[in-house]
LOVOPA-863292 format. One record per atom (N, C-alpha, C, CB): x, y, z; residue in three letters; atom name. Coordinates in steps of 0.1 Angstrom, whole numbers, plus 5000, padded with zeros to 4 digits. Glycine has a CB too. Layout:
<pts>
x,y,z,r,a
X,Y,Z,ALA,CA $
...
</pts>
This chain:
<pts>
x,y,z,r,a
5020,5022,5326,UNK,N $
5026,5023,5340,UNK,CA $
5039,5013,5339,UNK,C $
5015,5019,5353,UNK,CB $
5054,5013,5341,UNK,N $
5061,5002,5338,UNK,CA $
5066,5001,5351,UNK,C $
5071,5003,5327,UNK,CB $
5076,4992,5357,UNK,N $
5083,4984,5368,UNK,CA $
5090,4983,5368,UNK,C $
5081,4976,5373,UNK,CB $
5101,4986,5379,UNK,N $
5116,4977,5372,UNK,CA $
5119,4968,5388,UNK,C $
5135,4992,5367,UNK,CB $
5123,4953,5384,UNK,N $
5122,4949,5395,UNK,CA $
5138,4944,5400,UNK,C $
5112,4938,5395,UNK,CB $
5137,4946,5414,UNK,N $
5149,4949,5419,UNK,CA $
5157,4940,5421,UNK,C $
5149,4955,5427,UNK,CB $
5151,4925,5422,UNK,N $
5162,4914,5421,UNK,CA $
5171,4914,5408,UNK,C $
5154,4900,5422,UNK,CB $
5165,4917,5399,UNK,N $
5175,4913,5388,UNK,CA $
5171,4922,5374,UNK,C $
5174,4894,5386,UNK,CB $
5164,4939,5378,UNK,N $
5165,4947,5367,UNK,CA $
5155,4946,5358,UNK,C $
5177,4945,5359,UNK,CB $
5148,4936,5357,UNK,N $
5143,4934,5345,UNK,CA $
5126,4944,5348,UNK,C $
5143,4915,5341,UNK,CB $
5126,4951,5333,UNK,N $
5115,4961,5333,UNK,CA $
5103,4954,5330,UNK,C $
5118,4971,5322,UNK,CB $
5091,4957,5337,UNK,N $
5080,4949,5335,UNK,CA $
5065,4960,5331,UNK,C $
5079,4939,5349,UNK,CB $
5056,4954,5325,UNK,N $
5044,4963,5328,UNK,CA $
5035,4961,5334,UNK,C $
5039,4966,5321,UNK,CB $
5021,4968,5335,UNK,N $
5012,4963,5344,UNK,CA $
5005,4949,5344,UNK,C $
5003,4973,5344,UNK,CB $
5003,4943,5335,UNK,N $
4997,4931,5329,UNK,CA $
5010,4923,5332,UNK,C $
4992,4933,5312,UNK,CB $
5021,4921,5327,UNK,N $
5029,4912,5329,UNK,CA $
5032,4907,5347,UNK,C $
5041,4918,5322,UNK,CB $
5030,4923,5354,UNK,N $
5035,4921,5368,UNK,CA $
5021,4916,5374,UNK,C $
5043,4936,5375,UNK,CB $
5006,4914,5367,UNK,N $
4995,4904,5371,UNK,CA $
4995,4893,5368,UNK,C $
4983,4906,5367,UNK,CB $
5006,4894,5355,UNK,N $
5005,4880,5351,UNK,CA $
5017,4866,5361,UNK,C $
5010,4883,5334,UNK,CB $
5025,4877,5370,UNK,N $
5033,4876,5379,UNK,CA $
5030,4871,5394,UNK,C $
5038,4887,5379,UNK,CB $
5020,4878,5394,UNK,N $
5016,4875,5408,UNK,CA $
4999,4878,5406,UNK,C $
5024,4887,5420,UNK,CB $
4992,4866,5400,UNK,N $
4978,4859,5397,UNK,CA $
4969,4861,5408,UNK,C $
4979,4843,5394,UNK,CB $
4973,4858,5420,UNK,N $
4964,4858,5433,UNK,CA $
4967,4871,5440,UNK,C $
4968,4846,5445,UNK,CB $
4969,4884,5434,UNK,N $
4971,4899,5439,UNK,CA $
4960,4904,5429,UNK,C $
4989,4907,5438,UNK,CB $
4952,4910,5441,UNK,N $
4945,4923,5431,UNK,CA $
4950,4938,5435,UNK,C $
4926,4924,5435,UNK,CB $
4957,4944,5428,UNK,N $
4965,4953,5425,UNK,CA $
4952,4965,5426,UNK,C $
4975,4951,5411,UNK,CB $
4958,4975,5432,UNK,N $
4946,4987,5431,UNK,CA $
4948,4994,5418,UNK,C $
4947,5000,5443,UNK,CB $
4938,5001,5413,UNK,N $
4939,5009,5403,UNK,CA $
4949,5018,5398,UNK,C $
4932,5014,5404,UNK,CB $
4955,5024,5409,UNK,N $
4966,5028,5413,UNK,CA $
4974,5025,5419,UNK,C $
4966,5033,5416,UNK,CB $
4986,5020,5416,UNK,N $
4998,5015,5422,UNK,CA $
5006,5026,5425,UNK,C $
5005,5004,5414,UNK,CB $
5007,5024,5439,UNK,N $
5018,5031,5447,UNK,CA $
5036,5026,5445,UNK,C $
5013,5028,5462,UNK,CB $
5042,5039,5451,UNK,N $
5056,5033,5455,UNK,CA $
5054,5021,5462,UNK,C $
5064,5042,5463,UNK,CB $
5044,5023,5475,UNK,N $
5044,5016,5487,UNK,CA $
5040,5000,5483,UNK,C $
5034,5022,5496,UNK,CB $
5029,5001,5471,UNK,N $
5025,4989,5467,UNK,CA $
5036,4980,5460,UNK,C $
5014,4990,5458,UNK,CB $
5045,4989,5450,UNK,N $
5054,4980,5444,UNK,CA $
5065,4979,5454,UNK,C $
5059,4985,5430,UNK,CB $
5068,4984,5465,UNK,N $
5082,4981,5469,UNK,CA $
5075,4969,5478,UNK,C $
5093,4994,5478,UNK,CB $
5061,4962,5481,UNK,N $
5056,4955,5490,UNK,CA $
5064,4941,5480,UNK,C $
5038,4957,5494,UNK,CB $
5065,4944,5467,UNK,N $
5065,4927,5461,UNK,CA $
5080,4933,5452,UNK,C $
5047,4919,5448,UNK,CB $
5089,4941,5457,UNK,N $
5103,4943,5453,UNK,CA $
5104,4947,5439,UNK,C $
5113,4931,5455,UNK,CB $
5097,4959,5437,UNK,N $
5095,4966,5423,UNK,CA $
5098,4980,5426,UNK,C $
5079,4964,5417,UNK,CB $
5101,4989,5414,UNK,N $
5103,5002,5418,UNK,CA $
5097,5007,5409,UNK,C $
5116,5007,5421,UNK,CB $
5085,5018,5404,UNK,N $
5079,5024,5396,UNK,CA $
5087,5030,5390,UNK,C $
5072,5031,5400,UNK,CB $
5087,5030,5375,UNK,N $
5097,5036,5370,UNK,CA $
5090,5050,5361,UNK,C $
5106,5025,5362,UNK,CB $
5094,5062,5361,UNK,N $
5088,5073,5359,UNK,CA $
5092,5072,5346,UNK,C $
5091,5083,5368,UNK,CB $
5079,5076,5335,UNK,N $
5084,5078,5321,UNK,CA $
5085,5095,5317,UNK,C $
5073,5069,5311,UNK,CB $
5097,5098,5312,UNK,N $
5098,5112,5313,UNK,CA $
5090,5113,5298,UNK,C $
5116,5118,5314,UNK,CB $
5088,5124,5293,UNK,N $
5082,5130,5281,UNK,CA $
5094,5131,5269,UNK,C $
5076,5145,5286,UNK,CB $
5094,5126,5259,UNK,N $
5104,5124,5250,UNK,CA $
5106,5139,5247,UNK,C $
5101,5115,5239,UNK,CB $
5122,5144,5245,UNK,N $
5119,5161,5244,UNK,CA $
5115,5165,5229,UNK,C $
5134,5171,5249,UNK,CB $
5115,5176,5226,UNK,N $
5108,5183,5214,UNK,CA $
5122,5180,5205,UNK,C $
5102,5200,5216,UNK,CB $
5122,5177,5192,UNK,N $
5133,5173,5185,UNK,CA $
5131,5178,5171,UNK,C $
5134,5159,5185,UNK,CB $
5141,5182,5159,UNK,N $
5137,5185,5148,UNK,CA $
5137,5171,5137,UNK,C $
5146,5198,5144,UNK,CB $
5124,5169,5135,UNK,N $
5123,5155,5127,UNK,CA $
5134,5155,5116,UNK,C $
5108,5153,5120,UNK,CB $
5137,5168,5109,UNK,N $
5145,5166,5098,UNK,CA $
5162,5163,5103,UNK,C $
5142,5180,5088,UNK,CB $
5161,5167,5112,UNK,N $
5179,5164,5116,UNK,CA $
5182,5155,5125,UNK,C $
5188,5176,5122,UNK,CB $
5165,5154,5135,UNK,N $
5170,5147,5146,UNK,CA $
5162,5132,5149,UNK,C $
5169,5156,5158,UNK,CB $
5164,5123,5156,UNK,N $
5157,5116,5160,UNK,CA $
5152,5106,5173,UNK,C $
5160,5112,5154,UNK,CB $
5148,5102,5180,UNK,N $
5147,5101,5195,UNK,CA $
5157,5087,5195,UNK,C $
5129,5099,5202,UNK,CB $
5162,5083,5205,UNK,N $
5169,5070,5207,UNK,CA $
5162,5060,5214,UNK,C $
5180,5071,5213,UNK,CB $
5160,5049,5214,UNK,N $
5153,5041,5221,UNK,CA $
5156,5043,5237,UNK,C $
5155,5027,5216,UNK,CB $
5145,5045,5245,UNK,N $
5142,5053,5258,UNK,CA $
5153,5040,5268,UNK,C $
5119,5056,5263,UNK,CB $
5156,5044,5277,UNK,N $
5167,5039,5287,UNK,CA $
5162,5041,5299,UNK,C $
5181,5044,5285,UNK,CB $
5163,5029,5309,UNK,N $
5154,5033,5323,UNK,CA $
5171,5032,5330,UNK,C $
5139,5019,5331,UNK,CB $
5172,5045,5337,UNK,N $
5185,5050,5348,UNK,CA $
5178,5054,5361,UNK,C $
5195,5066,5342,UNK,CB $
5187,5054,5369,UNK,N $
5183,5058,5383,UNK,CA $
5189,5076,5388,UNK,C $
5191,5045,5394,UNK,CB $
5178,5084,5390,UNK,N $
5180,5093,5388,UNK,CA $
5182,5101,5407,UNK,C $
5170,5096,5378,UNK,CB $
5196,5099,5408,UNK,N $
5201,5103,5422,UNK,CA $
5194,5114,5429,UNK,C $
5215,5107,5421,UNK,CB $
5194,5126,5419,UNK,N $
5190,5140,5423,UNK,CA $
5173,5136,5431,UNK,C $
5189,5151,5407,UNK,CB $
5164,5129,5426,UNK,N $
5150,5126,5427,UNK,CA $
5149,5114,5432,UNK,C $
5142,5126,5415,UNK,CB $
5157,5102,5431,UNK,N $
5157,5091,5439,UNK,CA $
5150,5082,5431,UNK,C $
5151,5092,5452,UNK,CB $
5142,5084,5418,UNK,N $
5132,5077,5409,UNK,CA $
5140,5071,5400,UNK,C $
5121,5087,5403,UNK,CB $
5136,5061,5397,UNK,N $
5141,5054,5383,UNK,CA $
5131,5059,5371,UNK,C $
5140,5037,5384,UNK,CB $
5139,5063,5363,UNK,N $
5133,5069,5349,UNK,CA $
5136,5064,5338,UNK,C $
5136,5082,5347,UNK,CB $
5127,5063,5329,UNK,N $
5129,5062,5316,UNK,CA $
5127,5075,5311,UNK,C $
5120,5052,5309,UNK,CB $
5144,5076,5302,UNK,N $
5147,5085,5293,UNK,CA $
5149,5084,5280,UNK,C $
5156,5088,5296,UNK,CB $
5148,5096,5275,UNK,N $
5148,5092,5259,UNK,CA $
5157,5105,5254,UNK,C $
5131,5090,5251,UNK,CB $
5165,5101,5248,UNK,N $
5176,5112,5242,UNK,CA $
5172,5117,5231,UNK,C $
5189,5108,5239,UNK,CB $
5177,5125,5223,UNK,N $
5179,5129,5210,UNK,CA $
5187,5127,5203,UNK,C $
5180,5137,5209,UNK,CB $
5190,5121,5192,UNK,N $
5204,5116,5183,UNK,CA $
5199,5130,5172,UNK,C $
5206,5095,5175,UNK,CB $
5211,5135,5173,UNK,N $
5214,5145,5162,UNK,CA $
5222,5142,5147,UNK,C $
5220,5155,5168,UNK,CB $
5215,5139,5139,UNK,N $
5224,5131,5124,UNK,CA $
5233,5138,5124,UNK,C $
5217,5129,5108,UNK,CB $
5243,5127,5119,UNK,N $
5257,5137,5115,UNK,CA $
5252,5139,5098,UNK,C $
5277,5125,5117,UNK,CB $
5262,5147,5092,UNK,N $
5262,5149,5077,UNK,CA $
5261,5139,5069,UNK,C $
5271,5156,5073,UNK,CB $
5266,5128,5075,UNK,N $
5268,5112,5065,UNK,CA $
5254,5106,5068,UNK,C $
5283,5099,5072,UNK,CB $
5248,5106,5079,UNK,N $
5233,5102,5080,UNK,CA $
5224,5110,5073,UNK,C $
5228,5102,5093,UNK,CB $
5226,5121,5075,UNK,N $
5215,5131,5064,UNK,CA $
5215,5126,5052,UNK,C $
5219,5149,5062,UNK,CB $
5230,5125,5045,UNK,N $
5233,5124,5032,UNK,CA $
5229,5109,5026,UNK,C $
5248,5125,5031,UNK,CB $
5228,5100,5035,UNK,N $
5222,5088,5035,UNK,CA $
5208,5085,5036,UNK,C $
5228,5082,5043,UNK,CB $
5200,5096,5041,UNK,N $
5188,5095,5046,UNK,CA $
5181,5103,5034,UNK,C $
5186,5101,5062,UNK,CB $
5188,5111,5027,UNK,N $
5185,5117,5014,UNK,CA $
5183,5108,5004,UNK,C $
5193,5125,5009,UNK,CB $
5196,5102,5002,UNK,N $
5199,5094,4990,UNK,CA $
5186,5080,4993,UNK,C $
5217,5088,4991,UNK,CB $
5185,5074,5002,UNK,N $
5174,5067,5006,UNK,CA $
5163,5074,5000,UNK,C $
5174,5065,5019,UNK,CB $
5157,5083,5003,UNK,N $
5143,5090,4999,UNK,CA $
5144,5092,4983,UNK,C $
5142,5107,5007,UNK,CB $
5157,5094,4978,UNK,N $
5160,5098,4967,UNK,CA $
5154,5084,4957,UNK,C $
5177,5102,4967,UNK,CB $
5163,5075,4963,UNK,N $
5160,5063,4956,UNK,CA $
5144,5059,4958,UNK,C $
5170,5051,4964,UNK,CB $
5138,5061,4967,UNK,N $
5122,5056,4972,UNK,CA $
5113,5061,4961,UNK,C $
5116,5062,4987,UNK,CB $
5117,5077,4963,UNK,N $
5110,5082,4953,UNK,CA $
5112,5079,4938,UNK,C $
5112,5094,4955,UNK,CB $
5127,5080,4933,UNK,N $
5125,5074,4921,UNK,CA $
5120,5055,4914,UNK,C $
5137,5077,4918,UNK,CB $
5120,5051,4927,UNK,N $
5110,5039,4924,UNK,CA $
5095,5041,4924,UNK,C $
5112,5028,4934,UNK,CB $
5092,5047,4930,UNK,N $
5077,5050,4928,UNK,CA $
5072,5056,4916,UNK,C $
5073,5059,4939,UNK,CB $
5079,5066,4912,UNK,N $
5081,5075,4899,UNK,CA $
5082,5063,4884,UNK,C $
5097,5086,4900,UNK,CB $
5089,5052,4887,UNK,N $
5095,5042,4880,UNK,CA $
5079,5033,4877,UNK,C $
5110,5034,4888,UNK,CB $
5075,5028,4888,UNK,N $
5062,5022,4892,UNK,CA $
5049,5028,4885,UNK,C $
5060,5023,4906,UNK,CB $
5049,5040,4885,UNK,N $
5040,5050,4881,UNK,CA $
5041,5051,4860,UNK,C $
5046,5067,4891,UNK,CB $
5052,5053,4858,UNK,N $
5053,5052,4842,UNK,CA $
5050,5038,4840,UNK,C $
5068,5056,4836,UNK,CB $
5056,5028,4847,UNK,N $
5054,5015,4841,UNK,CA $
5040,5013,4840,UNK,C $
5060,5003,4848,UNK,CB $
5027,5019,4851,UNK,N $
5015,5019,4850,UNK,CA $
5008,5024,4837,UNK,C $
5011,5025,4861,UNK,CB $
5012,5037,4833,UNK,N $
5013,5047,4824,UNK,CA $
5016,5041,4811,UNK,C $
5024,5057,4828,UNK,CB $
5023,5029,4808,UNK,N $
5027,5026,4799,UNK,CA $
5019,5014,4796,UNK,C $
5040,5025,4800,UNK,CB $
5015,5010,4810,UNK,N $
5004,4995,4805,UNK,CA $
4989,4999,4801,UNK,C $
5001,4985,4820,UNK,CB $
4989,5009,4810,UNK,N $
4975,5016,4808,UNK,CA $
4975,5020,4789,UNK,C $
4972,5032,4820,UNK,CB $
4984,5026,4787,UNK,N $
4985,5033,4771,UNK,CA $
4985,5016,4763,UNK,C $
5005,5045,4768,UNK,CB $
4992,5008,4764,UNK,N $
4991,4991,4758,UNK,CA $
4976,4986,4756,UNK,C $
4999,4979,4769,UNK,CB $
4969,4989,4768,UNK,N $
4956,4984,4769,UNK,CA $
4951,4997,4760,UNK,C $
4949,4983,4786,UNK,CB $
4950,5007,4763,UNK,N $
4941,5018,4753,UNK,CA $
4945,5015,4742,UNK,C $
4943,5034,4753,UNK,CB $
4954,5009,4732,UNK,N $
4961,5010,4719,UNK,CA $
4957,4997,4718,UNK,C $
4977,5013,4717,UNK,CB $
4954,4985,4721,UNK,N $
4947,4971,4720,UNK,CA $
4933,4972,4720,UNK,C $
4951,4961,4732,UNK,CB $
4928,4983,4728,UNK,N $
4913,4982,4728,UNK,CA $
4913,4992,4717,UNK,C $
4905,4984,4742,UNK,CB $
4917,5005,4713,UNK,N $
4915,5005,4701,UNK,CA $
4917,4998,4688,UNK,C $
4919,5013,4699,UNK,CB $
4925,4991,4686,UNK,N $
4927,4978,4674,UNK,CA $
4916,4970,4673,UNK,C $
4939,4967,4677,UNK,CB $
4911,4966,4685,UNK,N $
4900,4959,4687,UNK,CA $
4888,4965,4680,UNK,C $
4897,4956,4701,UNK,CB $
4886,4977,4681,UNK,N $
4877,4984,4677,UNK,CA $
4875,4987,4660,UNK,C $
4879,4997,4685,UNK,CB $
4888,4991,4660,UNK,N $
4893,4998,4645,UNK,CA $
4890,4981,4637,UNK,C $
4915,5007,4645,UNK,CB $
4891,4971,4642,UNK,N $
4885,4958,4635,UNK,CA $
4869,4956,4634,UNK,C $
4890,4946,4642,UNK,CB $
4865,4959,4645,UNK,N $
4849,4956,4647,UNK,CA $
4843,4967,4639,UNK,C $
4843,4957,4663,UNK,CB $
4847,4981,4639,UNK,N $
4845,4992,4626,UNK,CA $
4849,4985,4610,UNK,C $
4857,5006,4628,UNK,CB $
4859,4978,4608,UNK,N $
4861,4978,4597,UNK,CA $
4853,4963,4591,UNK,C $
4876,4980,4596,UNK,CB $
4849,4956,4601,UNK,N $
4835,4944,4598,UNK,CA $
4825,4951,4591,UNK,C $
4827,4939,4612,UNK,CB $
4823,4959,4604,UNK,N $
4808,4965,4602,UNK,CA $
4808,4972,4587,UNK,C $
4803,4978,4615,UNK,CB $
4817,4978,4583,UNK,N $
4822,4986,4567,UNK,CA $
4822,4975,4557,UNK,C $
4839,4994,4565,UNK,CB $
4829,4962,4561,UNK,N $
4825,4954,4552,UNK,CA $
4812,4947,4549,UNK,C $
4832,4948,4553,UNK,CB $
4806,4945,4560,UNK,N $
4790,4941,4557,UNK,CA $
4784,4952,4550,UNK,C $
4780,4940,4571,UNK,CB $
4785,4963,4554,UNK,N $
4777,4976,4547,UNK,CA $
4779,4975,4534,UNK,C $
4780,4991,4552,UNK,CB $
4795,4971,4529,UNK,N $
4799,4972,4516,UNK,CA $
4794,4962,4509,UNK,C $
4811,4972,4514,UNK,CB $
4795,4947,4516,UNK,N $
4785,4937,4510,UNK,CA $
4770,4940,4508,UNK,C $
4785,4926,4518,UNK,CB $
4761,4944,4514,UNK,N $
4745,4950,4510,UNK,CA $
4748,4959,4502,UNK,C $
4736,4957,4521,UNK,CB $
4759,4970,4498,UNK,N $
4755,4978,4491,UNK,CA $
4758,4973,4475,UNK,C $
4760,4990,4496,UNK,CB $
4770,4965,4473,UNK,N $
4770,4959,4467,UNK,CA $
4760,4948,4458,UNK,C $
4776,4958,4471,UNK,CB $
4752,4941,4466,UNK,N $
4745,4935,4464,UNK,CA $
4733,4943,4459,UNK,C $
4745,4927,4473,UNK,CB $
4729,4953,4462,UNK,N $
4718,4961,4457,UNK,CA $
4722,4969,4446,UNK,C $
4713,4970,4467,UNK,CB $
4736,4972,4442,UNK,N $
4741,4980,4433,UNK,CA $
4741,4968,4417,UNK,C $
4758,4986,4440,UNK,CB $
4744,4954,4425,UNK,N $
4745,4944,4413,UNK,CA $
4733,4936,4413,UNK,C $
4757,4934,4414,UNK,CB $
4720,4942,4419,UNK,N $
4708,4933,4417,UNK,CA $
4700,4936,4406,UNK,C $
4699,4934,4428,UNK,CB $
4696,4932,4397,UNK,N $
4685,4934,4382,UNK,CA $
4674,4935,4385,UNK,C $
4684,4922,4371,UNK,CB $
4669,4929,4396,UNK,N $
4655,4929,4403,UNK,CA $
4652,4925,4414,UNK,C $
4646,4924,4398,UNK,CB $
4642,4926,4424,UNK,N $
4640,4921,4434,UNK,CA $
4641,4908,4442,UNK,C $
4633,4924,4435,UNK,CB $
4639,4900,4432,UNK,N $
4643,4885,4436,UNK,CA $
4659,4887,4436,UNK,C $
4637,4872,4424,UNK,CB $
4664,4891,4426,UNK,N $
4682,4890,4428,UNK,CA $
4686,4896,4439,UNK,C $
4691,4899,4417,UNK,CB $
4680,4907,4446,UNK,N $
4684,4913,4456,UNK,CA $
4682,4907,4469,UNK,C $
4678,4924,4456,UNK,CB $
4669,4899,4471,UNK,N $
4669,4890,4482,UNK,CA $
4680,4876,4482,UNK,C $
4655,4884,4483,UNK,CB $
4677,4875,4471,UNK,N $
4687,4864,4470,UNK,CA $
4706,4867,4474,UNK,C $
4684,4858,4452,UNK,CB $
4709,4878,4471,UNK,N $
4723,4886,4471,UNK,CA $
4722,4888,4487,UNK,C $
4724,4902,4460,UNK,CB $
4710,4895,4494,UNK,N $
4713,4898,4506,UNK,CA $
4711,4884,4516,UNK,C $
4705,4911,4510,UNK,CB $
4702,4874,4511,UNK,N $
4705,4863,4519,UNK,CA $
4717,4856,4521,UNK,C $
4698,4855,4515,UNK,CB $
4724,4859,4509,UNK,N $
4738,4850,4510,UNK,CA $
4748,4857,4519,UNK,C $
4746,4848,4495,UNK,CB $
4742,4873,4523,UNK,N $
4756,4878,4535,UNK,CA $
4752,4872,4546,UNK,C $
4757,4895,4541,UNK,CB $
4764,4868,4550,UNK,N $
4763,4865,4570,UNK,CA $
4756,4874,4576,UNK,C $
4777,4866,4579,UNK,CB $
4754,4871,4586,UNK,N $
4747,4883,4596,UNK,CA $
4761,4885,4608,UNK,C $
4729,4876,4605,UNK,CB $
4761,4895,4610,UNK,N $
4770,4903,4616,UNK,CA $
4768,4896,4633,UNK,C $
4767,4920,4613,UNK,CB $
4780,4891,4640,UNK,N $
4775,4884,4654,UNK,CA $
4775,4897,4661,UNK,C $
4785,4872,4662,UNK,CB $
4768,4895,4674,UNK,N $
4773,4907,4689,UNK,CA $
4782,4899,4691,UNK,C $
4762,4910,4705,UNK,CB $
4789,4907,4698,UNK,N $
4799,4903,4707,UNK,CA $
4795,4904,4721,UNK,C $
4810,4911,4705,UNK,CB $
4802,4895,4731,UNK,N $
4803,4892,4745,UNK,CA $
4812,4900,4753,UNK,C $
4808,4878,4747,UNK,CB $
4810,4903,4764,UNK,N $
4824,4909,4775,UNK,CA $
4838,4900,4771,UNK,C $
4821,4907,4795,UNK,CB $
4834,4885,4775,UNK,N $
4846,4879,4775,UNK,CA $
4853,4877,4759,UNK,C $
4843,4866,4782,UNK,CB $
4847,4880,4748,UNK,N $
4853,4881,4735,UNK,CA $
4858,4889,4736,UNK,C $
4847,4881,4726,UNK,CB $
4853,4904,4737,UNK,N $
4861,4919,4739,UNK,CA $
4871,4913,4747,UNK,C $
4852,4934,4747,UNK,CB $
4875,4913,4759,UNK,N $
4888,4908,4767,UNK,CA $
4899,4900,4760,UNK,C $
4884,4900,4778,UNK,CB $
4891,4889,4754,UNK,N $
4900,4883,4747,UNK,CA $
4906,4889,4733,UNK,C $
4894,4872,4746,UNK,CB $
4896,4895,4732,UNK,N $
4903,4903,4714,UNK,CA $
4916,4910,4719,UNK,C $
4890,4920,4703,UNK,CB $
4912,4922,4733,UNK,N $
4921,4932,4736,UNK,CA $
4935,4923,4739,UNK,C $
4916,4941,4748,UNK,CB $
4936,4911,4747,UNK,N $
4946,4906,4749,UNK,CA $
4953,4900,4741,UNK,C $
4943,4899,4756,UNK,CB $
4947,4900,4728,UNK,N $
4954,4889,4712,UNK,CA $
4962,4903,4711,UNK,C $
4940,4883,4694,UNK,CB $
4956,4918,4711,UNK,N $
4965,4929,4706,UNK,CA $
4973,4933,4714,UNK,C $
4960,4940,4701,UNK,CB $
4972,4933,4727,UNK,N $
4984,4936,4735,UNK,CA $
4998,4931,4732,UNK,C $
4981,4932,4748,UNK,CB $
5007,4937,4728,UNK,N $
5019,4934,4723,UNK,CA $
5025,4937,4706,UNK,C $
5019,4920,4726,UNK,CB $
5011,4942,4698,UNK,N $
5010,4938,4687,UNK,CA $
5011,4953,4676,UNK,C $
4996,4929,4687,UNK,CB $
</pts>
């Protein structure tokens, strides 16, 4: 519910009316007579007329006096877009769509870069395992006896395990390569 102060035309809501008159207990439903005692008129809020959102928009509501009914009313009129406004709206929507598409493509590119870097890290890990396996096979092939085999295998360094942090660091190192 909104009110119009007669003295200056200021429009107030129920909360503001209560704040201006803190010592008054207003009834749950304020009548014209209640508002009149304090120098206010109740403003009737009229429904927004139906409109086509694609070609129209509601204007900012205005408060006017309806001489036919004798009441103050909050009236919302409908603005029909001009051809230029429709073209501007379409251009803005197209630009927003293009920006969204570009952002999606950038995310895809980033995802592809990360996947490529991860693949390169995994390739390095597989090659490291293959090198270790080849060292073991070479030690077996070149050993003349068990003692020589044990000595050759002992000389091969253990393959270290990797942590998640090391994987992240390795992937970051491969980005952009």
